[in-house]
C-alpha positions in Angstrom: 20.3 -7.3 -2.2 21.0 -4.1 -2.4 19.7 -1.5 -0.2 15.9 -0.7 -0.6 15.6 2.1 -3.0 14.7 5.6 -2.0 11.9 6.1 -4.3 10.6 1.6 -3.9 8.1 0.6 -6.7 5.4 -2.0 -4.6 3.0 -4.5 -6.3 0.7 -5.9 -4.4 -0.4 -9.5 -5.6 -4.1 -11.5 -3.6 -1.9 -14.5 -3.3 -4.3 -17.2 -3.7 -6.9 -15.5 -6.0 -3.4 -14.9 -7.9 -2.1 -18.8 -7.9 -6.0 -20.0 -9.0 -6.4 -17.5 -11.7 -2.9 -18.6 -12.3 -3.6 -22.4 -12.2 -6.6 -22.1 -14.9 -5.0 -20.3 -17.2 -1.9 -22.9 -17.5 -4.4 -25.7 -16.5 -2.2 -27.2 -13.9 -1.9 -26.2 -9.7 0.4 -23.2 -9.6 1.9 -22.9 -6.6 4.4 -20.1 -5.1 7.1 -22.9 -6.5 6.1 -23.4 -9.7 5.2 -19.8 -10.8 6.2 -20.0 -14.7 8.9 -18.1 -15.5 7.3 -15.7 -17.9 5.3 -14.0 -15.2 7.9 -13.3 -13.4 9.6 -12.0 -16.0 6.4 -9.8 -17.0 6.3 -8.5 -13.2 9.9 -7.4 -13.3 9.4 -5.4 -16.7 7.1 -3.3 -15.0 10.0 -2.0 -13.3 8.8 -2.8 -9.7 11.7 -2.8 -6.9 9.1 -5.5 -4.6 6.4 -7.7 -4.6 3.8 -7.8 -1.9 2.7 -11.2 -1.2 -1.0 -10.6 0.9 -2.4 -13.3 2.8 0.4 -15.9 2.3 -0.4 -17.5 6.4 -2.2 -20.3 7.3 -6.0 -19.2 7.4 -7.9 -20.3 10.4 -10.5 -22.9 10.2 -12.5 -20.7 12.6 -12.1 -18.0 10.5 -13.1 -19.9 7.2 -16.5 -21.0 9.2 -16.7 -17.8 10.3 -16.7 -16.0 6.9 -19.0 -19.0 5.5 -21.8 -17.6 7.2 -21.5 -14.4 5.4 -21.6 -16.1 2.0 -24.4 -14.0 0.4 -22.0 -10.7 1.3 -19.5 -12.0 -1.2 -21.9 -12.9 -4.1 -22.0 -9.5 -5.6 -18.3 -9.6 -6.0 -18.4 -13.3 -7.5 -21.8 -14.7 -8.6 -21.0 -17.6 -9.0 -19.5 -18.2 -5.7 -19.2 -22.2 -4.4 -18.2 -23.6 -0.9 -14.4 -23.8 -2.1 -14.0 -20.2 -2.6 -14.6 -19.2 0.8 -11.1 -19.7 2.9 -11.2 -17.4 5.1 -10.1 -13.8 6.0 -6.2 -13.2 5.3 -6.3 -11.1 8.8 -7.7 -13.6 11.1 -4.1 -15.6 11.0 -4.1 -19.1 12.6 -0.4 -19.6 12.1 2.6 -17.6 11.0 3.6 -20.3 8.7 3.4 -20.2 5.1 -0.6 -22.4 3.9 0.8 -24.7 2.2 -2.0 -24.6 -0.1 0.2 -21.8 -1.6 3.0 -23.9 -1.7 4.4 -23.4 1.7 7.6 -21.9 3.4 10.0 -24.1 1.0 7.5 -22.6 -2.1 8.2 -18.9 -0.4 11.9 -19.6 -0.6 12.0 -20.8 -3.9 9.8 -17.5 -4.9 11.8 -15.0 -3.1 15.0 -16.6 -4.5 13.5 -15.9 -8.2 12.5 -12.6 -7.2 15.9 -12.1 -5.7 17.2 -13.1 -9.3 15.1 -10.6 -11.0 16.3 -7.6 -9.1 12.9 -7.8 -7.0 12.3 -7.8 -3.2 9.7 -9.9 -1.1 7.1 -8.0 1.3 4.8 -9.9 3.6 2.1 -9.1 5.7 2.8 -8.6 9.6 -0.7 -8.3 12.0 0.4 -7.4 15.2 -3.3 -6.3 16.7 -4.8 -9.7 16.6 -4.8 -13.3 15.9 -7.4 -15.7 15.0 -10.3 -17.2 17.4 -8.4 -20.5 17.0 -4.8 -19.5 17.5 -2.8 -21.5 19.5 -2.1 -18.7 21.7 -5.7 -19.4 22.8 -5.4 -22.1 24.3 -1.2 -22.4 25.5 -0.9 -18.5 26.4 -4.4 -17.2 26.9 -2.7 -14.2 29.0 -1.4 -12.8 25.7 -4.6 -11.7 24.8 -7.1 -9.7 26.1 -9.1 -11.1 28.4 -12.5 -10.2 29.4 -15.6 -11.8 32.0 -18.8 -13.3 31.7 -20.7 -10.0 32.2 -18.6 -8.7 29.4 -20.1 -11.5 26.9 -23.3 -10.4 28.0 -23.3 -6.8 27.5 -20.7 -6.4 24.5 -21.5 -9.8 22.3 -19.7 -8.3 19.3 -17.2 -7.7 21.0 -15.7 -10.5 23.1 -16.2 -14.9 22.6 -16.1 -17.8 24.6 -12.9 -20.5 24.3 -11.6 -22.8 26.5 -7.8 -23.3 27.5 -5.2 -25.7 27.4 -6.8 -26.8 30.5 -10.2 -27.0 29.8 -11.1 -24.0 31.8 -13.5 -21.3 30.3 -11.8 -17.8 29.4 -13.8 -15.0 27.9 -11.2 -13.4 24.8 -11.6 -10.1 23.8 -12.3 -9.9 19.8 -9.8 -7.7 18.1 -10.9 -4.0 17.2 -9.9 -1.0 16.7 -11.8 2.4 18.8 -14.3 3.3 16.7 -15.6 -0.1 15.6 -17.3 -3.1 16.9 -14.5 -6.2 17.1 -13.5 -8.4 14.0 -15.6 -11.4 14.6 -13.4 -13.6 13.5 -9.7 -12.5 15.5 -8.5 -12.2 19.2 -6.9 -9.0 20.5 -3.8 -9.5 21.5 -2.3 -7.7 24.8 0.3 -6.0 23.6 1.6 -4.3 26.8 2.0 -8.2 28.1 6.1 -8.4 28.4 5.2 -12.1 27.1 3.1 -11.2 24.2 5.9 -8.8 23.0 8.7 -11.2 23.2 6.3 -14.0 21.2 5.8 -11.3 18.6 9.1 -10.5 18.4 10.4 -13.9 17.9 7.6 -13.9 15.0 8.8 -10.9 13.2 11.8 -12.2 13.7 11.2 -15.4 12.1 9.3 -13.3 9.4 12.0 -11.0 8.6 14.0 -14.3 7.6 12.0 -14.8 4.8 11.7 -11.8 3.1 12.7 -8.3 2.7 10.1 -6.3 4.4 6.7 -6.2 6.1 3.6 -4.3 5.7 2.2 -4.0 9.1 -1.4 -4.1 9.5 -3.4 -1.1 11.3 0.1 -0.4 12.8 -1.0 2.9 15.2 -3.4 0.3 17.4 -0.3 -0.6 19.0 0.6 3.2 20.1 0.8 2.9 24.0 -2.3 5.8 23.9 -4.5 4.2 21.8 -4.5 1.0 22.9 -5.1 2.0 26.4 -7.9 4.0 25.8 -9.1 1.3 23.3 -8.9 -1.1 26.2 -9.6 0.9 29.1 -10.0 -1.0 32.3 -9.1 -3.8 30.5 -5.5 -3.5 31.1 -2.7 -2.4 33.2 -0.4 0.7 32.7 1.8 1.1 29.7 5.1 -0.1 28.9 7.4 2.6 29.4 8.7 2.1 26.1 6.2 1.7 22.7 6.0 -1.6 21.1 7.6 -0.4 17.9 10.5 1.3 19.0 11.1 -1.8 21.1 10.9 -4.6 18.2 12.1 -2.6 15.2 16.0 -2.0 16.4 16.2 -5.5 17.3 14.4 -6.7 13.9 17.1 -4.4 12.0 20.0 -5.4 13.9 19.4 -8.7 12.4 18.4 -7.7 9.0 19.6 -4.2 8.7 17.9 -3.7 5.3 14.9 -4.6 6.2 12.2 -2.4 5.6 8.9 -1.8 8.0 5.9 0.1 6.3 3.3 1.0 8.4 -0.4 1.2 7.4 -1.6 3.7 9.4 -4.4 6.7 10.0 -5.0 9.1 11.8 -2.7 11.9 10.7 -0.5 9.5 12.9 2.3 9.2 10.3 5.0 11.2 11.2 4.4 9.3 15.2 4.9 5.7 13.4 8.2 7.2 11.3 9.4 8.6 14.7 9.5 5.1 16.2 11.2 3.1 13.4 9.4 2.8 10.5 10.6 3.4 6.9 7.5 4.2 5.0 3.7 4.7 6.0 0.5 4.7 4.1 -0.8 8.4 2.3 -4.3 8.0 3.3 -4.8 11.6 3.3 -3.5 11.6 -0.3 -5.8 9.2 -1.1 -8.9 10.8 -0.1 -8.2 14.1 -1.8 -7.5 12.6 -4.9 -10.8 10.4 -4.3 -12.7 13.4 -3.5 -11.4 15.7 -6.2 -10.4 18.3 -3.6 -7.3 19.7 -5.4 -6.1 22.7 -3.5 -5.8 20.5 -0.6 -4.2 18.2 -2.7 -1.4 20.9 -3.4 -1.6 22.3 0.3 -1.0 18.5 1.1 1.8 18.5 -1.0 3.7 21.0 0.6 4.8 19.1 3.3 8.4 19.0 4.7 10.4 16.4 1.8 11.7 14.1 4.0 8.3 13.5 5.1 7.2 12.9 2.1 9.9 10.7 1.1 8.5 8.7 3.6 5.0 8.1 1.9 3.4 5.5 0.3 1.2 6.9 -2.9 -1.6 4.8 -3.8 -4.8 4.8 -5.6 -5.7 1.8 -4.8 -5.1 -1.6 -2.1 -7.0 -4.6 -0.5 -9.0 -2.3 1.5 -10.1 0.0 -1.0 -12.2 0.6 -3.8 -10.4 -0.3 -7.4 -9.7 2.8 -9.2 -11.3 2.6 -12.1 -13.7 2.1 -9.8 -13.7 4.6 -7.6 -12.5 7.3 -10.0 -13.1 6.0 -13.1 -10.8 5.1 -16.5 -10.4 8.9 -17.6 -9.1 10.5 -13.5 -7.7 6.7 -12.8 -5.2 7.8 -15.6 -3.6 11.4 -14.0 -4.0 9.6 -10.6 -1.6 7.0 -11.9 0.9 9.6 -13.0 0.6 11.8 -9.9 1.7 8.3 -7.3 4.1 7.1 -9.6 6.3 10.7 -10.2 5.7 12.2 -6.2 8.7 11.8 -3.9 8.5 8.1 -1.9 7.3 4.6 -2.6 4.5 4.0 -5.1 2.1 0.9 -4.1 0.4 -0.8 -7.5 -2.4 -3.1 -6.8 -2.2 -6.3 -9.3 -5.5 -5.9 -11.5 -5.4 -1.5 -11.2 -2.6 -1.5 -14.6 -5.8 -3.2 -16.8 -8.5 -1.6 -15.4 -10.2 -4.0 -12.9 -12.9 -3.3 -11.2 -14.1 -5.7 -8.6 -13.0 -5.3 -5.0 -12.8 -8.5 -3.6 -13.6 -9.8 -0.2 -10.2 -10.9 1.3 -11.8 -13.9 2.5 -12.7 -15.4 -0.9 -10.0 -17.4 -3.0 -11.0 -16.4 -6.4 -12.1 -13.5 -8.8 -14.2 -13.3 -12.0 -12.8 -12.8 -15.1 -12.8 -8.7 -16.3 -11.4 -8.5 -19.8 -8.3 -6.3 -19.7 -8.2 -2.6 -20.9 -5.2 -2.6 -23.1 -4.7 1.0 -23.5 -4.9 2.0 -20.2 -2.6 -0.8 -19.3 -0.2 0.7 -22.3 -0.7 4.1 -20.5 0.3 2.9 -17.5 3.4 0.8 -18.6 4.6 4.4 -20.1 4.5 6.1 -17.1 6.2 2.9 -15.1 8.9 3.0 -17.8 9.6 7.0 -16.9 9.8 6.8 -13.6 12.7 4.0 -13.6 14.5 7.3 -14.7 17.4 7.9 -12.0 15.9 11.6 -11.5 13.2 10.2 -9.6 15.9 8.5 -7.5 18.2 11.1 -7.2 16.9 14.1 -8.4 15.7 17.0 -6.1 11.9 17.4 -6.4 10.2 21.3 -6.4 6.7 21.8 -5.6 6.1 24.8 -8.6 3.6 27.8 -8.4 1.1 28.0 -11.0 -0.5 31.0 -11.7 -3.7 32.9 -13.9 -2.9 32.4 -17.5 -6.4 34.6 -19.0 -9.6 35.7 -17.5 -10.0 32.6 -15.4 -9.6 30.6 -12.7 -8.5 27.1 -14.3 -5.3 27.6 -13.0 -5.7 26.3 -9.9 -7.0 23.1 -11.2 -3.3 21.9 -12.0 -0.6 20.7 -10.2 3.0 21.2 -11.5 6.1 20.1 -9.6 9.6 19.4 -11.1 12.4 17.0 -10.6 16.0 17.7 -11.6 19.5 15.8 -11.3 22.5 16.8 -12.8 21.6 18.8 -15.8 18.7 16.8 -16.5 14.8 18.5 -15.4 11.5 16.9 -16.1 8.4 19.1 -15.1 5.2 17.0 -14.5 1.6 18.7 -14.9 -1.5 17.2 -13.9 -5.2 18.2 -14.4 -7.7 15.6 -12.2 -10.7 18.3 -13.4 -12.7 17.7 -16.0 -12.3 21.4 -17.5 -9.8 22.5 -20.0 -7.1 24.8 -18.0 -4.6 27.1 -18.1 -2.0 28.2 -16.3 1.5 29.8 -16.1 4.1 27.4 -14.5 7.0 29.5 -12.5 10.8 28.2 -12.8 12.0 30.4 -10.7 13.7 27.9 -9.2 15.4 26.6 -11.7 17.4 29.5 -12.4 19.3 27.8 -15.1 16.4 27.2 -17.4 16.1 31.1 -18.2 19.4 31.7 -20.2 18.7 28.9 -23.0 15.7 28.0 -25.5 14.7 24.3 -25.0 12.8 21.8 -26.9 10.0 20.0 -24.1 10.0 16.4 -25.0 6.3 15.2 -24.0 7.1 12.0 -22.6 3.9 10.8 -22.4 1.9 11.6 -25.3 4.5 12.1 -28.3 4.4 16.2 -28.5 7.8 18.3 -29.0 7.7 22.3 -28.0 10.0 24.6 -28.2 10.0 27.4 -25.7 12.2 30.3 -24.9 14.1 30.8 -21.7 13.6 34.4 -21.7 9.3 34.1 -22.1 9.6 31.4 -19.1 11.6 33.8 -17.1 9.4 37.0 -17.6 6.3 35.3 -17.7 6.6 31.2 -16.6 5.7 28.6 -18.4 2.4 28.5 -20.5 0.3 25.3 -20.4 -2.9 24.9 -22.0 -4.1 20.7 -20.8 -7.4 19.1 -21.5 -9.6 18.0 -19.2 -8.0 15.4 -17.0 -4.8 15.4 -18.4 -0.9 15.1 -17.8 2.5 16.6 -19.2 5.6 15.1 -18.4 8.1 17.2 -20.0 11.4 16.5 -20.7 13.4 19.5 -20.9 16.2 19.3 -23.9 18.4 22.4 -25.0 18.1 23.5 -28.4 
């Protein structure tokens, strides 16, 4: 495969659920080894650069037993839930071996080969903070885990559990957690300060990197020295001199130079994780501001330096968040989609997002309910995705553009405008994330080559074609009158 593009589009698939749905559609068992060509061709046709298969690793028996206790909580997502639908969390990993129910390592290798034939890369999960409660390390290497005492069990029953190691000795092990919430009850916390654990984690990462083209690292900031030390103060010794990620990422990239590291990260720690070697980090702040409808804050967010923005993963849903159609509604989803697809940085699309699925599935179940696809929404998404395949979004110069008042109102504050230019080509994107008709003048002084000429503005999404004089654009700016939740993507064509 060629190196990753500057602006990759990544498509997340809940692997177990996806294969279950395909098996029902085709009426025969579909695994990673025999996914129909038609399905892979459709994924390639979306214009994606990578497929993220979420949840391919072997589920833990203990995690499934734990999930069965919470069956009632899964019923709202799947009313006809059965015992067999509960498979255990995808993030309480029993073993970093591809689950045989999904096709095993051989099936994954075949799937990856077929993706490569279509120009698609493969991304998998890595969960660095914890493993399942019945992971082999509990028996063979309890020193790799965060250990407590019987008194910890008494005082913090939600954060510790009892197990036996290979000698039959009873040990008290911490559940994986972050510093703000109780432990995840189906997990065991790794002691990331332990040198043996670090070496074993590196070996795991190297094996994963041999099977795919990138990893999405779950809750990657939890391993930063000061955060781990604060979370587990009094349980760990002094922090290592080197950060975990600064230690392992270069070694993986030495073996696999084009391998991509993507960090799920919160708490405004994106820049720190990028400094440690990650290629991309989640842009959760952009997501929150889209959901909250804070347009001024969103515009301010886009004033960040361009190199930083180019390393952000933009999204409006993933398996951890509410479905966009539910959280935003179908009208707001359209401009939000256009935004994340046309900004600098990576774009993450979640399976079902294009057709307006509304049910957020728990990661502990393996089947999804039927939801009728929204054909109009899908057609809109495909238009946007087709537009973003233009080289201007990969190689062009991006700039946030000022919007000034056009009439005796302040509706210009509802508009976000930015543009791309490359080798004489221009794109102007104007987005109205509000429920008000909004007007404004777009200042195009950053493009001095626009002023001398007259232009046809071709609206890529809506089909309109408008003649605008360069002299007027130079003097007062480009006038825009945009309907509620509207989007313009203008292609400038000289008259």
